[in-house]
C-alpha positions, -999 to +999 in steps of 0.1 A: +128+924-041+159+940-057+183+919-077+220+922-071+240+938-099+250+916-127+287+919-116+280+906-081+277+868-077+244+855-063+244+830-036+214+806-038+201+784-010+208+754-031+220+742-065+201+760-093+184+734-115+194+729-151+171+735-180+165+698-187+148+691-154+127+722-156+115+714-191+105+679-180+087+693-150+068+717-172+058+689-196+046+668-166+025+698-154+011+704-189+002+668-196-013+665-161-035+696-168-045+680-201-054+648-183-077+667-158-095+685-187-098+651-205-114+635-174-137+665-167-148+674-203-141+643-224-117+637-253-135+662-277-126+692-255-088+690-261-092+700-298-112+731-291-102+766-282-123+764-250-106+731-242-072+748-247-082+776-224-094+750-198-060+733-200-042+766-195-065+774-165-059+741-149-022+745-155-022+779-138-043+767-109-021+736-104+012+755-105+000+783-082-017+760-056+011+734-054+039+760-054+021+780-027+014+749-005+045+728-010+071+750-028+069+730-061+044+723-088+034+687-094+060+682-121+087+700-101+081+678-071+085+647-093+117+661-108+131+670-073+129+708-078+118+736-055+110+772-061+124+796-036+132+833-032+169+841-039+173+846-002+160+811+005+126+821+017+093+807+004+075+828-021+043+845-012+011+839-032+013+871-052+048+864-063+038+828-073+008+841-093+030+867-111+057+840-118+031+816-132+014+841-154+048+851-168+055+814-176+023+813-195+036+841-218+062+816-229+090+841-237+101+850-201+113+814-193+132+812-225+154+843-218+179+833-191+206+850-172+241+836-166+227+817-136+201+799-157+172+819-143+144+830-167+130+865-167+100+851-148+123+842-119+142+874-121+110+894-121+099+879-087+133+873-072+131+835-073+152+805-083+144+769-091+168+747-071+173+710-066+153+700-036+174+687-007+165+651+003 
């Protein structure tokens, strides 16, 4: 999906979410992933490198599956957010996987454009918007 030039205004299918809601949603997803690993492997797993990889794996699986099925990760759903294509369509599975893996690299979400979209959203042509009631 090609991005419009930086001089042309984008028109999103809803109000683009601010950074605060997205950070809280990310923290909810991360702590939920830690909780799953804690339940499955016990408290000792969280302090190990294999436990950390397990948390990352659960995080990726949770974000991909929930975003693919309902358009929002667990944390995003709680925070009233939705991931959509910039044209308002739902993202396909490959775009969701690519977006999630870019989030795991940490830097792409931190580099934002003037619309508040991280590089991970720009790369797949998506935006995180406030979910309409």
